[in-house]
Phi, psi and omega in degrees: 000316182266353184301307181299322179293319179296318179295319178298315180293325177297316179294314181297319179298319177297318178292322181296322179291330180294328184257043184300322184261008182292136177297328178295318179297316180296321178294318179295322179292334176280332186271327186298318181301314178295327178294317178298317179295318179298319178293320178294320182284333182279340181306309179298326178293321178293316179299317180296319180297319179293319180296324180287329180284323183230071185295334182281346184255351184291146182260345181272130177274147180283127180247154180296327186252021184292335179292336180292328179296316178299319178294321178295318178296316180296317179297316180298317180296319181291323182282334179285329183249000000 
C-alpha cells in the first residue's frame, strides 16, 4: 500500500537534491508553507459548508468542543512555519 508512494518520494527527493541551487526550487520552497497552512485552515470551513447544505447526510456529529480542533490546527500551522 505504501510502496509506490515511498518509491515516488525517494525518486523525487533525489531529483530535488540535484536542483539545490535552482531559482525554481527556492521559489517553491518559499511558496509551499503558506499554501499548506491555507489548506489546513480551509478544511474545517469546507466541512462546515457541506454539513450546512446537507444536514441529513453528514456523518460527523456536532460536538461541544469541535472548535478547539480548528484552533489547535491553526496554532500548530502557525508555530511550524
